[in-house]
Each structure stands twice: as structure tokens, then as C-alpha cells.
C-alpha positions as protocol buffer text, in pm:
chain_id: "A"
residue {
  index: 1
  type: MET
  ca { x: 7150 y: -14434 z: -2779 }
}
residue {
  index: 2
  type: HIS
  ca { x: 7395 y: -14758 z: -2823 }
}
residue {
  index: 3
  type: PRO
  ca { x: 7442 y: -14954 z: -2556 }
}
residue {
  index: 4
  type: CYS
  ca { x: 7806 y: -15118 z: -2640 }
}
residue {
  index: 5
  type: ARG
  ca { x: 7909 y: -14823 z: -2829 }
}
residue {
  index: 6
  type: GLU
  ca { x: 7878 y: -14660 z: -2455 }
}
residue {
  index: 7
  type: GLY
  ca { x: 7879 y: -14889 z: -2204 }
}
residue {
  index: 8
  type: THR
  ca { x: 8256 y: -15109 z: -2341 }
}
residue {
  index: 9
  type: PRO
  ca { x: 8464 y: -14823 z: -2293 }
}
residue {
  index: 10
  type: ARG
  ca { x: 8288 y: -14713 z: -1975 }
}
residue {
  index: 11
  type: LEU
  ca { x: 8334 y: -15129 z: -1807 }
}
residue {
  index: 12
  type: LEU
  ca { x: 8686 y: -15029 z: -1911 }
}
residue {
  index: 13
  type: GLN
  ca { x: 8722 y: -14711 z: -1751 }
}
residue {
  index: 14
  type: THR
  ca { x: 8590 y: -14833 z: -1466 }
}
residue {
  index: 15
  type: TRP
  ca { x: 8767 y: -15122 z: -1363 }
}
residue {
  index: 16
  type: THR
  ca { x: 9105 y: -14897 z: -1525 }
}
residue {
  index: 17
  type: ALA
  ca { x: 9043 y: -14635 z: -1235 }
}
residue {
  index: 18
  type: SER
  ca { x: 8957 y: -14867 z: -978 }
}
residue {
  index: 19
  type: VAL
  ca { x: 9345 y: -15074 z: -1069 }
}
residue {
  index: 20
  type: ARG
  ca { x: 9522 y: -14719 z: -1107 }
}
residue {
  index: 21
  type: VAL
  ca { x: 9431 y: -14538 z: -805 }
}
residue {
  index: 22
  type: ARG
  ca { x: 9414 y: -14865 z: -577 }
}
residue {
  index: 23
  type: ALA
  ca { x: 9042 y: -14778 z: -454 }
}
residue {
  index: 24
  type: HIS
  ca { x: 8748 y: -14985 z: -438 }
}
residue {
  index: 25
  type: ALA
  ca { x: 8571 y: -15088 z: -763 }
}
residue {
  index: 26
  type: ASP
  ca { x: 8218 y: -15082 z: -783 }
}
residue {
  index: 27
  type: LEU
  ca { x: 8235 y: -15469 z: -866 }
}
residue {
  index: 28
  type: ASP
  ca { x: 7845 y: -15489 z: -817 }
}
residue {
  index: 29
  type: PHE
  ca { x: 7830 y: -15199 z: -1066 }
}
residue {
  index: 30
  type: MET
  ca { x: 8039 y: -15319 z: -1325 }
}
residue {
  index: 31
  type: GLU
  ca { x: 7833 y: -15665 z: -1314 }
}
residue {
  index: 32
  type: ARG
  ca { x: 7529 y: -15480 z: -1394 }
}
residue {
  index: 33
  type: LEU
  ca { x: 7678 y: -15281 z: -1670 }
}
residue {
  index: 34
  type: ALA
  ca { x: 7808 y: -15533 z: -1857 }
}
residue {
  index: 35
  type: GLY
  ca { x: 7448 y: -15719 z: -1802 }
}
residue {
  index: 36
  type: VAL
  ca { x: 7262 y: -15418 z: -1955 }
}
residue {
  index: 37
  type: LEU
  ca { x: 7530 y: -15456 z: -2272 }
}
residue {
  index: 38
  type: THR
  ca { x: 7431 y: -15827 z: -2340 }
}
residue {
  index: 39
  type: ASP
  ca { x: 7062 y: -15715 z: -2305 }
}
residue {
  index: 40
  type: ALA
  ca { x: 7013 y: -15400 z: -2442 }
}
residue {
  index: 41
  type: SER
  ca { x: 7273 y: -15415 z: -2791 }
}
residue {
  index: 42
  type: PHE
  ca { x: 7126 y: -15450 z: -3117 }
}
residue {
  index: 43
  type: CYS
  ca { x: 7413 y: -15648 z: -3315 }
}
residue {
  index: 44
  type: PRO
  ca { x: 7631 y: -15977 z: -3199 }
}
residue {
  index: 45
  type: LEU
  ca { x: 7924 y: -15785 z: -3080 }
}
residue {
  index: 46
  type: GLY
  ca { x: 7780 y: -15566 z: -2833 }
}
residue {
  index: 47
  type: GLN
  ca { x: 7549 y: -15819 z: -2703 }
}
residue {
  index: 48
  type: THR
  ca { x: 7926 y: -16032 z: -2648 }
}
residue {
  index: 49
  type: ALA
  ca { x: 8108 y: -15750 z: -2510 }
}
residue {
  index: 50
  type: GLY
  ca { x: 8014 y: -15789 z: -2129 }
}
residue {
  index: 51
  type: GLN
  ca { x: 8029 y: -16130 z: -2131 }
}
residue {
  index: 52
  type: PRO
  ca { x: 8393 y: -16153 z: -2054 }
}
residue {
  index: 53
  type: MET
  ca { x: 8375 y: -15913 z: -1741 }
}
residue {
  index: 54
  type: MET
  ca { x: 8028 y: -16136 z: -1632 }
}
residue {
  index: 55
  type: SER
  ca { x: 8240 y: -16470 z: -1654 }
}
residue {
  index: 56
  type: ALA
  ca { x: 8566 y: -16311 z: -1441 }
}
residue {
  index: 57
  type: LEU
  ca { x: 8323 y: -16213 z: -1210 }
}
residue {
  index: 58
  type: LYS
  ca { x: 8056 y: -16530 z: -1208 }
}
residue {
  index: 59
  type: ASN
  ca { x: 8415 y: -16702 z: -1171 }
}
residue {
  index: 60
  type: PHE
  ca { x: 8696 y: -16526 z: -1005 }
}
residue {
  index: 61
  type: ARG
  ca { x: 8460 y: -16210 z: -764 }
}
residue {
  index: 62
  type: GLN
  ca { x: 8695 y: -16395 z: -461 }
}
residue {
  index: 63
  type: GLU
  ca { x: 9036 y: -16311 z: -624 }
}
residue {
  index: 64
  type: PHE
  ca { x: 8914 y: -15968 z: -753 }
}
residue {
  index: 65
  type: GLU
  ca { x: 8825 y: -15844 z: -439 }
}
residue {
  index: 66
  type: GLU
  ca { x: 9132 y: -15973 z: -193 }
}
residue {
  index: 67
  type: HIS
  ca { x: 9251 y: -15748 z: -528 }
}
residue {
  index: 68
  type: ILE
  ca { x: 9167 y: -15430 z: -411 }
}
residue {
  index: 69
  type: LYS
  ca { x: 9053 y: -15454 z: -67 }
}
residue {
  index: 70
  type: GLU
  ca { x: 9371 y: -15632 z: 11 }
}
residue {
  index: 71
  type: LYS
  ca { x: 9595 y: -15586 z: -231 }
}
residue {
  index: 72
  type: LYS
  ca { x: 9673 y: -15878 z: -247 }
}
residue {
  index: 73
  type: CYS
  ca { x: 9728 y: -16077 z: -634 }
}
residue {
  index: 74
  type: ARG
  ca { x: 9733 y: -16443 z: -625 }
}
residue {
  index: 75
  type: ALA
  ca { x: 9934 y: -16515 z: -899 }
}
residue {
  index: 76
  type: GLY
  ca { x: 10214 y: -16293 z: -819 }
}
residue {
  index: 77
  type: VAL
  ca { x: 10242 y: -16142 z: -1105 }
}
residue {
  index: 78
  type: CYS
  ca { x: 10082 y: -15776 z: -957 }
}
residue {
  index: 79
  type: LYS
  ca { x: 10309 y: -15482 z: -780 }
}
residue {
  index: 80
  type: CYS
  ca { x: 10024 y: -15464 z: -548 }
}
residue {
  index: 81
  type: SER
  ca { x: 10119 y: -15752 z: -319 }
}
């Protein structure tokens, strides 16, 4: 198994599906998956693949939740608002 080869598309697929169908994204799942990518990958590229999602969730989780649950975009750039 190659965590980065299988995990990065799964992370993208989960987020994209949640945005397209306006469904509730499982932010906890995406955070765990990003952590697994970081911890389980052998190469430096794989070890950093989950960092952007982990950083975004750490710093902007409330905005992610508002975007998904309330269809609110603070930046005003999404069609959901």
C-alpha cells in the first residue's frame, strides 16, 4: 500500500463530493486521513501531502463548517452564499 498514492485522491474526492452536492463533509475524517498521509508515507512528498488540509482545518475549521452547514462564504466568492 502507498499511503500518498491512495490517500491524496481520497482526500480530494471527499472534499470535492461534499462541495458539489452541498453535503456535510466529514472534516474529522479528512483530518485523520491527512494525518495518516503525513505519518505513514515513506517519501518526503507523501509526508507533506496532507499538511495543507491539516493546516486549513486547524486555522479555518469554523469557516469550513459554516460553508458546509450554513451555505455561508465569508469571503463572498462561492456561489453558495
